[in-house]
N, C-alpha and C positions, 0 to 999 in steps of 0.2 A: 601296530604299536606295542601288543602284547609280546611280539617277536623280539622286538629291540630289547625290550625291558628284560626279558629272560637271558639274551645272550649280553647284555652289559652285566647283570649280577653275576653269572657264572664266569665271565672273564675277570671280573673283578676278583673272584676268588680263587682263580687259577694265573693271575697273572704273572706269577712268580716261575710258574711251571715252565720247562723246558719245551720249546717251541716245536713244531713238527718240520723233520727234515727229510726230505725226499732220496732215497737211496736207488740208484739205478743199478741192478744186479747184470751180470754178464750173460747169464741165460734167462731167458724169457720165452714165453708163450702167447699166441694170438689172442686167446680169450681163456679167462679162469672159469667161465662158468658155461658149461654146456648142457641141454636137454636132449636126450636122446630117446626115440620111440623104442619099445621092447621088441627085439628082434630085428634091428635095423642098426647102422653104423654111423659115426660122424668122424670129421678130420679137424685136427688143429695142428698148428704149426708152431714148432720149436725154433728158436732163433739163438744163436750164439752172435752176440751185438760186438764182442771186442776180440781181438786176437789173442793167441794163446801161444805158449812157448813150449809146451809139452802134449803128448799124446793123452787123451782122455777117454773113459768109458762112462757113457749115461744110461744108467739104468732106470727103468720106470717102475717104482714101486706104487701096486694097486692097494687101497685100504680094503676093499672087500673083493677078492678075486672071484668068488661066485657070480657076482653082478656086472663086471666088465673085464675086458682083457684088452690089450694093446698091440699094435703090430707097426712096427716092430717092438720088442720088449727092449732092447737095448741099441745102444749106437757106440760106435767105435769113432773117434774124433781124432784125425791127426793134426799135430800143430801146424798152424798155420796164421798168416799175417791177414786173412780177410774173413771177414762175417761170414757167417754159413746158416743155413736154415733146412729144416727137415720137416715132411709131413707125417703125421702120427695119426693112425686110424683106431678109433676106439669102437669094440664091438659090445652089444648090449646083451646080457645073457639072462638077466633077470630084474624085475622093478625095485628100485630103491635109490640110495646114495651112496656115492663112493668119491674117494680122494685120488688122484695119479699124481705121483710127486716124483720130479725127476731128481735124482740122486747121481752124483760125479765122483768117479775115483781117478787118481787121488784128488783130494779137494784142493787143487790149487787155484782154482777160479774163486775170486774174492767172496762173490756173493751169487748163490743162485735159490736164495729164498722164494723169489718169486715164481719159480718154474714149477706151478703145481695147477692142477685144473680140478674144480668141482664138477662131477658128472650127475646128473640126474635121470635116471631112467623112468618113464613113465609108460603105463600100460595103455592109456587113451589120451590123444588131444581132445577129444570130445569133453571129456571129463577134467580135463584142464581148464578149457574155457567156460565150461558151467562151474566150476570153483570158483573163477574169475568173478563171475557174475554174481554169484551167491555172496561172495566177500563184498561187493560194490553195495548190494542190497543192503545187507546188514550196518555197513557200515555208515548208509545215509539213513537207516533206521534208528541206529543209536544216536546219531547227529540230531535228529530232527525229535527225538524223544524229550528233549528237554523245552520243548515250544506249547504243549498242551497245557502244561501246568502254570508256564506263565502267562498264556491266554487266558486260562481260567483264573489265575489271581487277577488279573486286569478287568475281566469282564464282572468279577463278584466284587472288585475293589476290596478284597480280603484275602488273607492267607490264611485265616482259620482253617485247619484240617491238615496243613502241611506242617509236619514236625520239624521243629528248628534243630534239634539233634542230628536228625538225617541230614538235612541241609548243609548243617556246618562240616559235619563229616564229609559229605560228598566235596565240599570245597577244598578242605585239606588233603583229601585223597587225591584229585584232579591237579592241585599245585604239584604235588610230590611226582606225579605221574608226567606234567609237563616239563619238570626239571629235569627228570630222567632222561625224557625223548629231546629234549632242546640240547642239554649239556652233551650227550652222546652224538647228536647229529651235527650240531652248528660249532662245537670247539674242537680244533684239531688236535690239541693236547691231549684231551681224553678220549677221543677217537684212536689216536695213536696208541695210548695205554690198552685200549681194547684190543687193538691187532696186536699189540706186542704178547698179549696174554693169550689170544686167540689167533697164531698169524694166519690161519688156513680158515679162517671164519668170515661171515659176512656180517656188515653193520647191523645188528636187528631192528632198528628204527628207519622207518620209512615216512616220507614226506606225508602221508596219508595221517600217519601216526602224531605226527606234529599238529596237523591241523586238527584231528579230534582233540588232543588234549588241550589246545589252547581254546578252541572253541568251546569246550566242556567247562573252562575255568571263566570264560567270557559269559555264556549263559548262566551259569549259577550264580555269577556276580550279579545279574540282572535280576534273578529270583531274589537275591539278597537285599536288592536295593527296593525292591516291592515291599520286603518285609517292614522299611523304614516307612514306607507313605501309605501303606494300606493298613485295615483293620487286622489286628493281631490277637485281640482277646487277652487271655492271662498266659500267653505262651512264651516262654523264653527259654533259652540252651540250659540244658539241665546240669547239675554239680558233677554227675558224671562223665557227661560229654566235655565239660571244661577240665577235668582229670586227664581225659584220654588226650585232648590238644595239648596240655601241658608235657605229658610223657612224650609225645610226637615233636614238641619243640626242644625238648631237653636232649632228645635223641639225634635230632637234625644239629644243634649247636655242638654238642659233645662230637660228632663225627666231621663236621667242619673243621673244628679244632685239630683232630687228631690228622685230618688231611693237611692243614697248614703247616703243621709241624712235621709232615712225612711219616707219621706211623702210619696212616693206609694212604692207599691212592685215591685220587679224584673220583676214578671210577668205582671203587668200593663207597665213597660217599653218594655216587648216584645210585648204586646198588642198595644202599640203605633207603635212599627215597624211594624207590620201587616195592620194597618190602613194608615200608608204611602204606603205599596205596594197596597193597595186598591185604594186610590185615584190615584196614577200613572197609574193602570190598567185602570182607568177610562176616562185618558187625554193622554196618551201616543201616541195613533194612530191617534190625530189630526195632530200633527206637518208632519207626513209623508203624509197623505193624503192631506193636503194643499200645500205642496211642489210637489207633484204629478200634482195638480191642476197648481200650478203657473208655471211649467215647461212645462206644457200639456203632460206630458211622464211619464211612469212608468219603463224606461231603468234603469238600475242599481238597480232596487227595485225587489228582487227575488220572482217570483210568485209562485216559489216551497214551500218558506215559507209560504206564504197565503194558498195554497193547503194544507198544514200539519197543520197548526193553525186552518184552517176551519175543518176539519177532526177530530181534537182534542176535538174543540170545541162542535161539533154536538154529538160525542159520550159521552162526558162528560155529555151533558143536556139528552142524551139517558139513562144513567146510572142511573141519578137521577130520571128519570120518572119511569125505570123498577123497581128500590128500592121503589119508593114511592107506585106502584102497588102492589110489592109483600109483602109489610108490611102494606099496607094499611096506609101509613104516608103521604098524601098529604100536610100535615102541613109543612113537611121538605121544600117544594116549594113554597107553597104560604104563610105559617106563618113567614117563614124566607128566603125572596126571593134574599137575597143578592147574593149567590153563583151561582144561577141559572140565576140572573139578570145578574153578569158580563160574564158568557158563553156566554149568548144571547148578550150581547152587543159586545163581541169580535168577534161572529161570524157575527153580522150585519155590523162590520167595514171589515171583511173579504170580504162580500159580494161586500160591496163597491169597495174595491180593486180589486176585480174581473170585477166588471164593469167600472173602469177606464182602466184597463189593456187589456180587450177584446172589450170592447165597446167604451167609449170614447175616448180613446188615441190608438185606435189600430193601426193608421197609424204612428207609432213611427220613428222619425228621431234621426240621430246619434247627431245632433245639434240644440238647440234651442236658439233663442236670447231674453232675457228677461230684459226688462228696460234697454237697451243698452248695456247690458254687455252679454260675451258669457260663456254659462253655458256648461259643455259636459254632453250630454247624450249617452253616449257609448253604441253600441248594443252589443250583444255577439261575441265574438272574435275580437271585435274591436281593432286596433294596433295604433289608431291615438293618438298623445300624447296631452299634454295641450298646447304646444307652437305653435302647427298646428291650434288651434280652432281662428277662425275671426269672426267677428262680420256681 
């Protein structure tokens, strides 16, 4: 249901955009993505799918010549009325990523933009499989991490201890993340914008990204519904959080208008959504950490959620390190540290929450008086109601 909702919303705002028109080139390859083990070789086929009226020279341009080489490095093609094909061998020299592009001289062929191959040279197939297993484990850990809090709220019949600012920021962040993933994956016009900007790139959104984003929105909405039916004490969304939400809404509204009037592309609108998600990830833990400090307690804040989030964050960074070693691609971490930094930032807050739970506030009580007011800190299984709380 959420899938169709997101598709309908995004299609409505880009309904006037030009549709995706598939163009067939006269020179193509059998596969645009190949993985080669270090020290081995692999072959792909180059096709001339239409007749040509003059002789051609096809030269293979290698992005990183220290990583791979091709044999042959060029092909001379005589004018013919028949389609032709050639087997091209790739030799791996060092681990990493490279792109092999076929250039045509003279450029009388109308379109050879699809004649390229993305090559990945890996040191170890075992590391590849380990990385894949690690990836699925942290994906499951992050997906399940919502439910300890939901179960704790249900068991206690209370959401006291769960900071509403954290919850509201989480919802906005995951909605923005879902908009980015769904728009780039399901709307052909936006996907075409991406490939026009990055003609040799891959769509960065995969189906598991779609599932995680929509599931995160769903699980967060369940938690918010619990806030309407269970004990909340004196909690509310703070003025600061409301201002942050207003800024995010204004940003989204302005970028939608700019996309409508063609000042920016719809892809840039989705990138704007991803920037909101990035900013929220950096700040969303602060309200909960401060709330725990103010209450001198972590009761009501599920530690199971923290353990799962910590596991997912550690494994996410481990996978990045494994891939960086396997593909000799340390720039993916140190050259663009955003993803690694976000994972490290989240893990650092998880460690802080664990310290709060097991060290700083390990002698948790059912109630705590703060600034002269009574704030419920229900323990597991507590059946005390709000009316029973006394200063």
